[in-house]
N, CA, C, O and the ligand as a Tripos MOL2 file, in Angstrom:
@<TRIPOS>MOLECULE
protein
  297   295    75     0     0
PROTEIN
NO_CHARGES

@<TRIPOS>ATOM
      1 N          -5.6130   -7.1520    6.3040 N.3       1 MET1
      2 CA         -4.9880   -5.8980    5.7150 C.3       1 MET1
      3 C          -3.8410   -6.3830    4.8110 C.2       1 MET1
      4 O          -3.2170   -7.4210    5.0310 O.2       1 MET1
      5 N          -3.6280   -5.6170    3.8570 N.am      2 PRO2
      6 CA         -2.5690   -5.9150    2.8770 C.3       2 PRO2
      7 C          -1.2050   -5.2950    3.2680 C.2       2 PRO2
      8 O          -1.1970   -4.1750    3.7790 O.2       2 PRO2
      9 N          -0.1750   -5.8950    3.0740 N.am      3 ILE3
     10 CA          1.1620   -5.3810    3.2740 C.3       3 ILE3
     11 C           1.6980   -4.6710    2.0660 C.2       3 ILE3
     12 O           1.7780   -5.2280    0.9710 O.2       3 ILE3
     13 N           2.0920   -3.3380    2.3010 N.am      4 TYR4
     14 CA          2.4750   -2.4450    1.2140 C.3       4 TYR4
     15 C           3.9420   -2.2540    1.3850 C.2       4 TYR4
     16 O           4.4370   -2.1390    2.5060 O.2       4 TYR4
     17 N           4.7060   -2.2160    0.1940 N.am      5 GLU5
     18 CA          6.0420   -1.9170    0.3290 C.3       5 GLU5
     19 C           6.3480   -0.5100   -0.1510 C.2       5 GLU5
     20 O           5.7780   -0.0380   -1.1350 O.2       5 GLU5
     21 N           7.2040    0.1160    0.5120 N.am      6 TYR6
     22 CA          7.4920    1.4730    0.2630 C.3       6 TYR6
     23 C           9.0570    1.7710    0.0660 C.2       6 TYR6
     24 O           9.9050    1.0270    0.5600 O.2       6 TYR6
     25 N           9.3820    2.9020   -0.6840 N.am      7 THR7
     26 CA         10.7040    3.2000   -0.7660 C.3       7 THR7
     27 C          10.6530    4.7010   -0.6850 C.2       7 THR7
     28 O           9.7520    5.3400   -1.2290 O.2       7 THR7
     29 N          11.7100    5.3050    0.0580 N.am      8 CYS8
     30 CA         11.7450    6.6940    0.2120 C.3       8 CYS8
     31 C          12.4280    7.3450   -0.8230 C.2       8 CYS8
     32 O          13.5050    6.8540   -1.1610 O.2       8 CYS8
     33 N          12.0260    8.3450   -1.3930 N.am      9 PRO9
     34 CA         12.4950    8.9440   -2.6290 C.3       9 PRO9
     35 C          13.8320    9.9290   -2.2550 C.2       9 PRO9
     36 O          14.6430   10.3100   -3.0990 O.2       9 PRO9
     37 N          13.8790   10.2220   -0.9680 N.am     10 LYS10
     38 CA         14.7990   11.1320   -0.4570 C.3      10 LYS10
     39 C          15.9950   10.2870    0.0280 C.2      10 LYS10
     40 O          17.0760   10.5640   -0.4920 O.2      10 LYS10
     41 N          15.9710    9.3970    0.8560 N.am     11 CYS11
     42 CA         17.0620    8.6780    1.4820 C.3      11 CYS11
     43 C          17.2510    7.2430    1.0390 C.2      11 CYS11
     44 O          18.2330    6.5510    1.3100 O.2      11 CYS11
     45 N          16.0510    6.8230    0.2270 N.am     12 GLY12
     46 CA         16.2510    5.4430   -0.3950 C.3      12 GLY12
     47 C          15.8800    4.3210    0.6150 C.2      12 GLY12
     48 O          16.0300    3.1570    0.2430 O.2      12 GLY12
     49 N          15.4340    4.5630    1.7930 N.am     13 HIS13
     50 CA         15.1940    3.5810    2.7310 C.3      13 HIS13
     51 C          13.9510    2.8490    2.3070 C.2      13 HIS13
     52 O          12.9740    3.4500    1.8600 O.2      13 HIS13
     53 N          14.0040    1.5020    2.4570 N.am     14 ALA14
     54 CA         12.8410    0.6690    1.8760 C.3      14 ALA14
     55 C          12.2550   -0.0350    3.0620 C.2      14 ALA14
     56 O          13.0220   -0.6040    3.8380 O.2      14 ALA14
     57 N          10.9870   -0.0470    3.2650 N.am     15 PHE15
     58 CA         10.1540   -0.5990    4.2870 C.3      15 PHE15
     59 C           8.8020   -1.1890    3.9800 C.2      15 PHE15
     60 O           8.2070   -0.9100    2.9400 O.2      15 PHE15
     61 N           8.3910   -1.8910    4.7630 N.am     16 GLU16
     62 CA          7.0340   -2.5460    4.4970 C.3      16 GLU16
     63 C           5.9080   -2.0540    5.6760 C.2      16 GLU16
     64 O           6.2270   -1.9220    6.8570 O.2      16 GLU16
     65 N           4.8450   -1.8610    5.2700 N.am     17 GLU17
     66 CA          3.8080   -1.3810    6.2440 C.3      17 GLU17
     67 C           2.4190   -2.2340    6.0790 C.2      17 GLU17
     68 O           1.9240   -2.4310    4.9690 O.2      17 GLU17
     69 N           1.9190   -2.6560    7.1350 N.am     18 LEU18
     70 CA          0.6420   -3.2800    7.1680 C.3      18 LEU18
     71 C          -0.3780   -2.2540    7.4420 C.2      18 LEU18
     72 O          -0.5740   -1.8560    8.5900 O.2      18 LEU18
     73 N          -1.0780   -1.7820    6.3560 N.am     19 VAL19
     74 CA         -1.9480   -0.7730    6.4060 C.3      19 VAL19
     75 C          -3.1550   -1.0000    5.7890 C.2      19 VAL19
     76 O          -3.2710   -1.9020    4.9590 O.2      19 VAL19
     77 N          -4.2810   -0.1170    6.1730 N.am     20 ARG20
     78 CA         -5.5270   -0.2580    5.3600 C.3      20 ARG20
     79 C          -5.2430    0.5160    3.9610 C.2      20 ARG20
     80 O          -4.3360    1.3320    3.7960 O.2      20 ARG20
     81 N          -6.0970    0.1460    3.0800 N.am     21 SER21
     82 CA         -5.9420    0.7060    1.7980 C.3      21 SER21
     83 C          -6.0860    2.2800    1.6360 C.2      21 SER21
     84 O          -5.5450    3.0030    0.7990 O.2      21 SER21
     85 N          -6.9750    2.6240    2.6780 N.am     22 ALA22
     86 CA         -7.2710    4.0710    2.6960 C.3      22 ALA22
     87 C          -6.1730    4.9850    3.1940 C.2      22 ALA22
     88 O          -6.1460    6.1910    2.9510 O.2      22 ALA22
     89 N          -5.2380    4.3090    3.9320 N.am     23 ASP23
     90 CA         -3.9740    4.9780    4.3070 C.3      23 ASP23
     91 C          -2.5850    4.6260    3.3730 C.2      23 ASP23
     92 O          -1.4890    5.1320    3.6140 O.2      23 ASP23
     93 N          -2.8090    3.7910    2.4100 N.am     24 ALA24
     94 CA         -1.8320    3.2850    1.8170 C.3      24 ALA24
     95 C          -0.8500    4.3290    1.1190 C.2      24 ALA24
     96 O           0.3610    4.1640    0.9680 O.2      24 ALA24
     97 N          -1.6120    5.4590    0.7120 N.am     25 ASP25
     98 CA         -0.6570    6.5460   -0.0390 C.3      25 ASP25
     99 C          -0.3330    7.5890    0.9190 C.2      25 ASP25
    100 O          -0.0240    8.7100    0.5150 O.2      25 ASP25
    101 N          -0.3830    7.2820    2.2750 N.am     26 ARG26
    102 CA          0.0380    8.4370    3.2610 C.3      26 ARG26
    103 C           1.0680    7.8780    4.3620 C.2      26 ARG26
    104 O           1.0590    8.2230    5.5440 O.2      26 ARG26
    105 N           1.8980    7.0180    3.8210 N.am     27 GLN27
    106 CA          2.9230    6.5740    4.6050 C.3      27 GLN27
    107 C           4.2370    7.4090    4.5510 C.2      27 GLN27
    108 O           4.6650    7.8240    3.4740 O.2      27 GLN27
    109 N           4.7990    7.6200    5.6030 N.am     28 LYS28
    110 CA          6.0940    8.4640    5.6630 C.3      28 LYS28
    111 C           7.2440    7.6740    6.0320 C.2      28 LYS28
    112 O           7.0700    6.8010    6.8820 O.2      28 LYS28
    113 N           8.4460    7.8440    5.5100 N.am     29 CYS29
    114 CA          9.7260    7.2870    5.7160 C.3      29 CYS29
    115 C          10.0910    7.4180    7.3820 C.2      29 CYS29
    116 O          10.1950    8.5050    7.9490 O.2      29 CYS29
    117 N          10.2280    6.3670    7.9120 N.am     30 PRO30
    118 CA         10.5210    6.2950    9.3350 C.3      30 PRO30
    119 C          11.8790    6.9180    9.7710 C.2      30 PRO30
    120 O          12.1570    7.2230   10.9310 O.2      30 PRO30
    121 N          12.7010    7.0690    8.6670 N.am     31 LYS31
    122 CA         14.0510    7.5300    9.0120 C.3      31 LYS31
    123 C          14.1190    9.1850    8.8380 C.2      31 LYS31
    124 O          14.7030    9.9120    9.6420 O.2      31 LYS31
    125 N          13.4910    9.6100    7.7680 N.am     32 CYS32
    126 CA         13.4430   11.1180    7.4950 C.3      32 CYS32
    127 C          12.2120   11.9270    7.4600 C.2      32 CYS32
    128 O          12.2010   13.1580    7.4450 O.2      32 CYS32
    129 N          11.0880   11.1000    7.4460 N.am     33 GLY33
    130 CA          9.8410   11.6590    7.3350 C.3      33 GLY33
    131 C           9.2710   12.0920    6.0190 C.2      33 GLY33
    132 O           8.1970   12.6830    5.9020 O.2      33 GLY33
    133 N          10.0710   11.7540    5.0350 N.am     34 THR34
    134 CA          9.6280   12.2780    3.6150 C.3      34 THR34
    135 C           8.3880   11.1800    3.2630 C.2      34 THR34
    136 O           8.3460   10.0540    3.7600 O.2      34 THR34
    137 N           7.5300   11.6370    2.4490 N.am     35 LYS35
    138 CA          6.3010   10.9470    1.9990 C.3      35 LYS35
    139 C           6.9630    9.7940    1.2050 C.2      35 LYS35
    140 O           7.7650   10.1170    0.3290 O.2      35 LYS35
    141 N           6.7380    8.6280    1.3970 N.am     36 ALA36
    142 CA          7.3050    7.4050    0.9370 C.3      36 ALA36
    143 C           6.3500    7.0800   -0.3890 C.2      36 ALA36
    144 O           5.1510    7.3420   -0.4890 O.2      36 ALA36
    145 N           7.2230    6.4220   -1.4050 N.am     37 GLU37
    146 CA          6.4600    6.0800   -2.6040 C.3      37 GLU37
    147 C           6.0960    4.4700   -2.4390 C.2      37 GLU37
    148 O           6.8940    3.6330   -2.0160 O.2      37 GLU37
    149 N           4.8660    4.2290   -2.8170 N.am     38 ARG38
    150 CA          4.2780    2.9700   -2.5020 C.3      38 ARG38
    151 C           4.7350    2.0170   -3.7540 C.2      38 ARG38
    152 O           4.5570    2.3620   -4.9220 O.2      38 ARG38
    153 N           5.2870    0.8940   -3.4100 N.am     39 GLN39
    154 CA          5.7180   -0.0850   -4.4750 C.3      39 GLN39
    155 C           4.5320   -1.0500   -4.8110 C.2      39 GLN39
    156 O           3.5900   -1.2530   -4.0450 O.2      39 GLN39
    157 N           4.6660   -1.5450   -5.8820 N.am     40 ILE40
    158 CA          3.4980   -2.4710   -6.3750 C.3      40 ILE40
    159 C           3.7750   -3.8860   -6.0010 C.2      40 ILE40
    160 O           2.8040   -4.6030   -5.7600 O.2      40 ILE40
    161 N           5.1120   -4.4310   -5.9150 N.am     41 SER41
    162 CA          5.3180   -5.7570   -5.8150 C.3      41 SER41
    163 C           5.1440   -6.2620   -4.3940 C.2      41 SER41
    164 O           6.0590   -6.3700   -3.5780 O.2      41 SER41
    165 N           3.9500   -6.5410   -4.2040 N.am     42 VAL42
    166 CA          3.3980   -7.2070   -2.9450 C.3      42 VAL42
    167 C           4.0170   -8.6870   -2.8360 C.2      42 VAL42
    168 O           4.5990   -9.0060   -1.8000 O.2      42 VAL42
    169 N           3.9010   -9.5170   -3.8180 N.am     43 PHE43
    170 CA          4.2440  -10.8320   -3.8490 C.3      43 PHE43
    171 C           5.7260  -11.0600   -3.8030 C.2      43 PHE43
    172 O           6.1060  -12.0850   -3.2370 O.2      43 PHE43
    173 N           6.6100  -10.2520   -4.3170 N.am     44 SER44
    174 CA          7.8920  -10.3310   -4.3560 C.3      44 SER44
    175 C           8.5110   -9.8230   -3.1410 C.2      44 SER44
    176 O           9.7420   -9.8290   -3.1290 O.2      44 SER44
    177 N           7.9340   -9.4110   -2.1780 N.am     45 ALA45
    178 CA          8.5720   -8.6880   -1.0130 C.3      45 ALA45
    179 C           9.3230   -9.5800   -0.2280 C.2      45 ALA45
    180 O          10.3410   -9.1880    0.3420 O.2      45 ALA45
    181 N           8.8730  -10.8980   -0.1280 N.am     46 ALA46
    182 CA          9.5800  -11.8490    0.7640 C.3      46 ALA46
    183 C          11.0760  -12.1950    0.1850 C.2      46 ALA46
    184 O          12.0310  -12.4540    0.9170 O.2      46 ALA46
    185 N          11.1240  -12.1580   -1.2370 N.am     47 VAL47
    186 CA         12.4470  -12.3690   -1.6820 C.3      47 VAL47
    187 C          13.2880  -11.2120   -2.1270 C.2      47 VAL47
    188 O          14.4850  -11.3320   -2.3920 O.2      47 VAL47
    189 N          12.5910  -10.0370   -2.2020 N.am     48 ALA48
    190 CA         13.1760   -8.9880   -2.8300 C.3      48 ALA48
    191 C          13.8460   -8.0320   -1.7780 C.2      48 ALA48
    192 O          14.6980   -7.2130   -2.1190 O.2      48 ALA48
    193 N          13.4120   -8.1800   -0.4630 N.am     49 SER49
    194 CA         13.9500   -7.2440    0.5110 C.3      49 SER49
    195 C          14.4140   -8.1110    1.7120 C.2      49 SER49
    196 O          13.6270   -8.3580    2.6260 O.2      49 SER49
    197 N          15.7280   -8.5860    1.7140 N.am     50 PRO50
    198 CA         16.2460   -9.1890    2.6490 C.3      50 PRO50
    199 C          16.6570   -8.3860    3.9070 C.2      50 PRO50
    200 O          17.0310   -8.9190    4.9520 O.2      50 PRO50
    201 N          16.5430   -6.9420    3.6870 N.am     51 SER51
    202 CA         17.0800   -6.1280    4.6680 C.3      51 SER51
    203 C          15.8520   -5.7180    5.6910 C.2      51 SER51
    204 O          15.9210   -4.9310    6.6350 O.2      51 SER51
    205 N          14.7790   -6.4270    5.2660 N.am     52 SER52
    206 CA         13.6520   -6.0320    6.1330 C.3      52 SER52
    207 C          13.5630   -6.7500    7.6430 C.2      52 SER52
    208 O          12.7770   -6.3680    8.5100 O.2      52 SER52
    209 N          14.4320   -7.7690    7.7920 N.am     53 GLY53
    210 CA         14.4560   -8.5440    9.0540 C.3      53 GLY53
    211 C          13.4020   -9.4320    9.2630 C.2      53 GLY53
    212 O          13.3480  -10.1000   10.2950 O.2      53 GLY53
    213 N          12.4700   -9.5150    8.2930 N.am     54 GLY54
    214 CA         11.5600  -10.4740    8.5360 C.3      54 GLY54
    215 C          11.9190  -12.0640    8.4330 C.2      54 GLY54
    216 O          12.9520  -12.4720    7.9020 O.2      54 GLY54
    217 N          11.0020  -12.8380    8.9690 N.am     55 ASP55
    218 CA         11.3500  -14.3220    8.9120 C.3      55 ASP55
    219 C          10.3780  -15.0930    7.9160 C.2      55 ASP55
    220 O          10.1200  -16.2930    8.0090 O.2      55 ASP55
    221 N           9.8810  -14.2350    6.9560 N.am     56 LEU56
    222 CA          8.9300  -14.9400    5.9980 C.3      56 LEU56
    223 C           9.6490  -16.0300    5.3000 C.2      56 LEU56
    224 O          10.7930  -15.8270    4.8940 O.2      56 LEU56
    225 N           9.0810  -17.1400    5.1360 N.am     57 PRO57
    226 CA          9.7820  -18.2370    4.2190 C.3      57 PRO57
    227 C           9.5650  -17.8700    2.8320 C.2      57 PRO57
    228 O           8.5160  -17.3030    2.5290 O.2      57 PRO57
    229 N          10.4320  -18.1290    1.9690 N.am     58 PRO58
    230 CA         10.3100  -17.8490    0.4010 C.3      58 PRO58
    231 C           9.0890  -18.5020    0.0160 C.2      58 PRO58
    232 O           8.6680  -19.5150    0.5740 O.2      58 PRO58
    233 N           8.4430  -17.8370   -1.0750 N.am     59 SER59
    234 CA          7.1610  -18.3370   -1.4160 C.3      59 SER59
    235 C           7.2720  -18.2270   -3.0280 C.2      59 SER59
    236 O           8.1210  -17.5590   -3.6170 O.2      59 SER59
    237 N           6.2900  -18.9820   -3.6120 N.am     60 CYS60
    238 CA          6.1740  -19.0060   -5.0200 C.3      60 CYS60
    239 C           5.8990  -17.6880   -5.5780 C.2      60 CYS60
    240 O           4.9730  -17.0340   -5.0990 O.2      60 CYS60
    241 N           6.6560  -17.1850   -6.6180 N.am     61 ARG61
    242 CA          6.5560  -15.8470   -7.2740 C.3      61 ARG61
    243 C           5.2450  -15.7530   -7.9570 C.2      61 ARG61
    244 O           4.6800  -14.6610   -8.0050 O.2      61 ARG61
    245 N           4.7230  -16.7900   -8.4800 N.am     62 SER62
    246 CA          3.4060  -16.7240   -9.4450 C.3      62 SER62
    247 C           2.1660  -16.7010   -8.3710 C.2      62 SER62
    248 O           1.2440  -15.9050   -8.5480 O.2      62 SER62
    249 N           2.1690  -17.5810   -7.2720 N.am     63 CYS63
    250 CA          0.9170  -17.5890   -6.5830 C.3      63 CYS63
    251 C           1.1030  -17.3240   -5.0950 C.2      63 CYS63
    252 O           0.1070  -17.2320   -4.3780 O.2      63 CYS63
    253 N           2.3640  -17.1930   -4.5840 N.am     64 GLY64
    254 CA          2.5190  -16.8840   -3.1260 C.3      64 GLY64
    255 C           2.4040  -18.0950   -2.2250 C.2      64 GLY64
    256 O           2.5720  -17.9970   -1.0090 O.2      64 GLY64
    257 N           2.1250  -19.2040   -2.8110 N.am     65 MET65
    258 CA          2.0060  -20.4140   -1.9300 C.3      65 MET65
    259 C           3.4090  -20.8890   -1.5980 C.2      65 MET65
    260 O           4.4290  -20.5370   -2.1900 O.2      65 MET65
    261 N           3.3200  -21.8800   -0.4010 N.am     66 ASP66
    262 CA          4.5710  -22.4980   -0.0570 C.3      66 ASP66
    263 C           5.1600  -23.1610   -1.2330 C.2      66 ASP66
    264 O           4.4050  -23.8560   -1.9140 O.2      66 ASP66
    265 N           6.5260  -23.0380   -1.6090 N.am     67 PRO67
    266 CA          7.1040  -23.6230   -2.7270 C.3      67 PRO67
    267 C           7.0210  -25.1700   -2.7550 C.2      67 PRO67
    268 O           7.0120  -25.7580   -3.8370 O.2      67 PRO67
    269 N           6.9580  -25.8540   -1.5470 N.am     68 SER68
    270 CA          6.9670  -27.2610   -1.4340 C.3      68 SER68
    271 C           5.6840  -27.9550   -1.9500 C.2      68 SER68
    272 O           5.6560  -29.1270   -2.3240 O.2      68 SER68
    273 N           4.5010  -27.0150   -1.9280 N.am     69 SER69
    274 CA          3.2520  -27.4870   -2.1840 C.3      69 SER69
    275 C           2.7600  -26.7990   -3.6260 C.2      69 SER69
    276 O           1.7280  -27.1760   -4.1800 O.2      69 SER69
    277 N           3.4840  -25.9090   -4.0890 N.am     70 CYS70
    278 CA          2.9680  -25.1200   -5.2000 C.3      70 CYS70
    279 C           3.2350  -26.0150   -6.4630 C.2      70 CYS70
    280 O           4.3070  -26.6050   -6.6060 O.2      70 CYS70
    281 N           2.2410  -26.0860   -7.3460 N.am     71 PRO71
    282 CA          2.4790  -26.7130   -8.6820 C.3      71 PRO71
    283 C           3.0580  -26.0020   -9.5940 C.2      71 PRO71
    284 O           3.5840  -26.5950  -10.5360 O.2      71 PRO71
    285 N           3.0960  -24.5370   -9.5240 N.am     72 ASN72
    286 CA          3.5790  -23.6160  -10.3580 C.3      72 ASN72
    287 C           4.8050  -22.9630  -10.0410 C.2      72 ASN72
    288 O           5.0750  -21.8660  -10.5300 O.2      72 ASN72
    289 N           5.6300  -23.6130   -9.1890 N.am     73 ARG73
    290 CA          6.8980  -23.0690   -8.6960 C.3      73 ARG73
    291 C           7.9660  -22.8790   -9.9110 C.2      73 ARG73
    292 O           8.0170  -23.5870  -10.9160 O.2      73 ARG73
    293 N           8.7030  -21.9130   -9.6450 N.am     74 MET74
    294 CA          9.6410  -21.5210  -10.7480 C.3      74 MET74
    295 C          11.0280  -22.1730  -10.2280 C.2      74 MET74
    296 O          12.0550  -22.0540  -10.8960 O.2      74 MET74
    297 ZN         13.6730    8.7350    4.0760 Zn       75 ZN75
@<TRIPOS>BOND
     1     1     2 1
     2     2     3 1
     3     3     4 2
     4     3     5 am
     5     5     6 1
     6     6     7 1
     7     7     8 2
     8     7     9 am
     9     9    10 1
    10    10    11 1
    11    11    12 2
    12    11    13 am
    13    13    14 1
    14    14    15 1
    15    15    16 2
    16    15    17 am
    17    17    18 1
    18    18    19 1
    19    19    20 2
    20    19    21 am
    21    21    22 1
    22    22    23 1
    23    23    24 2
    24    23    25 am
    25    25    26 1
    26    26    27 1
    27    27    28 2
    28    27    29 am
    29    29    30 1
    30    30    31 1
    31    31    32 2
    32    31    33 am
    33    33    34 1
    34    34    35 1
    35    35    36 2
    36    35    37 am
    37    37    38 1
    38    38    39 1
    39    39    40 2
    40    39    41 am
    41    41    42 1
    42    42    43 1
    43    43    44 2
    44    43    45 am
    45    45    46 1
    46    46    47 1
    47    47    48 2
    48    47    49 am
    49    49    50 1
    50    50    51 1
    51    51    52 2
    52    51    53 am
    53    53    54 1
    54    54    55 1
    55    55    56 2
    56    55    57 am
    57    57    58 1
    58    58    59 1
    59    59    60 2
    60    59    61 am
    61    61    62 1
    62    62    63 1
    63    63    64 2
    64    63    65 am
    65    65    66 1
    66    66    67 1
    67    67    68 2
    68    67    69 am
    69    69    70 1
    70    70    71 1
    71    71    72 2
    72    71    73 am
    73    73    74 1
    74    74    75 1
    75    75    76 2
    76    75    77 am
    77    77    78 1
    78    78    79 1
    79    79    80 2
    80    79    81 am
    81    81    82 1
    82    82    83 1
    83    83    84 2
    84    83    85 am
    85    85    86 1
    86    86    87 1
    87    87    88 2
    88    87    89 am
    89    89    90 1
    90    90    91 1
    91    91    92 2
    92    91    93 am
    93    93    94 1
    94    94    95 1
    95    95    96 2
    96    95    97 am
    97    97    98 1
    98    98    99 1
    99    99   100 2
   100    99   101 am
   101   101   102 1
   102   102   103 1
   103   103   104 2
   104   103   105 am
   105   105   106 1
   106   106   107 1
   107   107   108 2
   108   107   109 am
   109   109   110 1
   110   110   111 1
   111   111   112 2
   112   111   113 am
   113   113   114 1
   114   114   115 1
   115   115   116 2
   116   115   117 am
   117   117   118 1
   118   118   119 1
   119   119   120 2
   120   119   121 am
   121   121   122 1
   122   122   123 1
   123   123   124 2
   124   123   125 am
   125   125   126 1
   126   126   127 1
   127   127   128 2
   128   127   129 am
   129   129   130 1
   130   130   131 1
   131   131   132 2
   132   131   133 am
   133   133   134 1
   134   134   135 1
   135   135   136 2
   136   135   137 am
   137   137   138 1
   138   138   139 1
   139   139   140 2
   140   139   141 am
   141   141   142 1
   142   142   143 1
   143   143   144 2
   144   143   145 am
   145   145   146 1
   146   146   147 1
   147   147   148 2
   148   147   149 am
   149   149   150 1
   150   150   151 1
   151   151   152 2
   152   151   153 am
   153   153   154 1
   154   154   155 1
   155   155   156 2
   156   155   157 am
   157   157   158 1
   158   158   159 1
   159   159   160 2
   160   159   161 am
   161   161   162 1
   162   162   163 1
   163   163   164 2
   164   163   165 am
   165   165   166 1
   166   166   167 1
   167   167   168 2
   168   167   169 am
   169   169   170 1
   170   170   171 1
   171   171   172 2
   172   171   173 am
   173   173   174 1
   174   174   175 1
   175   175   176 2
   176   175   177 am
   177   177   178 1
   178   178   179 1
   179   179   180 2
   180   179   181 am
   181   181   182 1
   182   182   183 1
   183   183   184 2
   184   183   185 am
   185   185   186 1
   186   186   187 1
   187   187   188 2
   188   187   189 am
   189   189   190 1
   190   190   191 1
   191   191   192 2
   192   191   193 am
   193   193   194 1
   194   194   195 1
   195   195   196 2
   196   195   197 am
   197   197   198 1
   198   198   199 1
   199   199   200 2
   200   199   201 am
   201   201   202 1
   202   202   203 1
   203   203   204 2
   204   203   205 am
   205   205   206 1
   206   206   207 1
   207   207   208 2
   208   207   209 am
   209   209   210 1
   210   210   211 1
   211   211   212 2
   212   211   213 am
   213   213   214 1
   214   214   215 1
   215   215   216 2
   216   215   217 am
   217   217   218 1
   218   218   219 1
   219   219   220 2
   220   219   221 am
   221   221   222 1
   222   222   223 1
   223   223   224 2
   224   223   225 am
   225   225   226 1
   226   226   227 1
   227   227   228 2
   228   227   229 am
   229   229   230 1
   230   230   231 1
   231   231   232 2
   232   231   233 am
   233   233   234 1
   234   234   235 1
   235   235   236 2
   236   235   237 am
   237   237   238 1
   238   238   239 1
   239   239   240 2
   240   239   241 am
   241   241   242 1
   242   242   243 1
   243   243   244 2
   244   243   245 am
   245   245   246 1
   246   246   247 1
   247   247   248 2
   248   247   249 am
   249   249   250 1
   250   250   251 1
   251   251   252 2
   252   251   253 am
   253   253   254 1
   254   254   255 1
   255   255   256 2
   256   255   257 am
   257   257   258 1
   258   258   259 1
   259   259   260 2
   260   259   261 am
   261   261   262 1
   262   262   263 1
   263   263   264 2
   264   263   265 am
   265   265   266 1
   266   266   267 1
   267   267   268 2
   268   267   269 am
   269   269   270 1
   270   270   271 1
   271   271   272 2
   272   271   273 am
   273   273   274 1
   274   274   275 1
   275   275   276 2
   276   275   277 am
   277   277   278 1
   278   278   279 1
   279   279   280 2
   280   279   281 am
   281   281   282 1
   282   282   283 1
   283   283   284 2
   284   283   285 am
   285   285   286 1
   286   286   287 1
   287   287   288 2
   288   287   289 am
   289   289   290 1
   290   290   291 1
   291   291   292 2
   292   291   293 am
   293   293   294 1
   294   294   295 1
   295   295   296 2
@<TRIPOS>SUBSTRUCTURE
     1 MET1         2 RESIDUE 1 A MET
     2 PRO2         6 RESIDUE 1 A PRO
     3 ILE3        10 RESIDUE 1 A ILE
     4 TYR4        14 RESIDUE 1 A TYR
     5 GLU5        18 RESIDUE 1 A GLU
     6 TYR6        22 RESIDUE 1 A TYR
     7 THR7        26 RESIDUE 1 A THR
     8 CYS8        30 RESIDUE 1 A CYS
     9 PRO9        34 RESIDUE 1 A PRO
    10 LYS10       38 RESIDUE 1 A LYS
    11 CYS11       42 RESIDUE 1 A CYS
    12 GLY12       46 RESIDUE 1 A GLY
    13 HIS13       50 RESIDUE 1 A HIS
    14 ALA14       54 RESIDUE 1 A ALA
    15 PHE15       58 RESIDUE 1 A PHE
    16 GLU16       62 RESIDUE 1 A GLU
    17 GLU17       66 RESIDUE 1 A GLU
    18 LEU18       70 RESIDUE 1 A LEU
    19 VAL19       74 RESIDUE 1 A VAL
    20 ARG20       78 RESIDUE 1 A ARG
    21 SER21       82 RESIDUE 1 A SER
    22 ALA22       86 RESIDUE 1 A ALA
    23 ASP23       90 RESIDUE 1 A ASP
    24 ALA24       94 RESIDUE 1 A ALA
    25 ASP25       98 RESIDUE 1 A ASP
    26 ARG26      102 RESIDUE 1 A ARG
    27 GLN27      106 RESIDUE 1 A GLN
    28 LYS28      110 RESIDUE 1 A LYS
    29 CYS29      114 RESIDUE 1 A CYS
    30 PRO30      118 RESIDUE 1 A PRO
    31 LYS31      122 RESIDUE 1 A LYS
    32 CYS32      126 RESIDUE 1 A CYS
    33 GLY33      130 RESIDUE 1 A GLY
    34 THR34      134 RESIDUE 1 A THR
    35 LYS35      138 RESIDUE 1 A LYS
    36 ALA36      142 RESIDUE 1 A ALA
    37 GLU37      146 RESIDUE 1 A GLU
    38 ARG38      150 RESIDUE 1 A ARG
    39 GLN39      154 RESIDUE 1 A GLN
    40 ILE40      158 RESIDUE 1 A ILE
    41 SER41      162 RESIDUE 1 A SER
    42 VAL42      166 RESIDUE 1 A VAL
    43 PHE43      170 RESIDUE 1 A PHE
    44 SER44      174 RESIDUE 1 A SER
    45 ALA45      178 RESIDUE 1 A ALA
    46 ALA46      182 RESIDUE 1 A ALA
    47 VAL47      186 RESIDUE 1 A VAL
    48 ALA48      190 RESIDUE 1 A ALA
    49 SER49      194 RESIDUE 1 A SER
    50 PRO50      198 RESIDUE 1 A PRO
    51 SER51      202 RESIDUE 1 A SER
    52 SER52      206 RESIDUE 1 A SER
    53 GLY53      210 RESIDUE 1 A GLY
    54 GLY54      214 RESIDUE 1 A GLY
    55 ASP55      218 RESIDUE 1 A ASP
    56 LEU56      222 RESIDUE 1 A LEU
    57 PRO57      226 RESIDUE 1 A PRO
    58 PRO58      230 RESIDUE 1 A PRO
    59 SER59      234 RESIDUE 1 A SER
    60 CYS60      238 RESIDUE 1 A CYS
    61 ARG61      242 RESIDUE 1 A ARG
    62 SER62      246 RESIDUE 1 A SER
    63 CYS63      250 RESIDUE 1 A CYS
    64 GLY64      254 RESIDUE 1 A GLY
    65 MET65      258 RESIDUE 1 A MET
    66 ASP66      262 RESIDUE 1 A ASP
    67 PRO67      266 RESIDUE 1 A PRO
    68 SER68      270 RESIDUE 1 A SER
    69 SER69      274 RESIDUE 1 A SER
    70 CYS70      278 RESIDUE 1 A CYS
    71 PRO71      282 RESIDUE 1 A PRO
    72 ASN72      286 RESIDUE 1 A ASN
    73 ARG73      290 RESIDUE 1 A ARG
    74 MET74      294 RESIDUE 1 A MET
    75 ZN75       297 GROUP 0 **** ****
């Protein structure tokens, strides 16, 4: 399943959810319950949201591979 990134239009809370594509547009903000807006930037999630608390290592922006083995790293 893909990971989607959401931002709440009401309180600004950003979060990520591992959801089926059928449920991708029906996620609500865990803080206030407002329908969240889905963001498109799946590949930049690891570097763009340090507040998520995840332990994902940084990955190549262009292909998502480990930077040490990516030929296209920036
Ligand atoms: Zn909210």
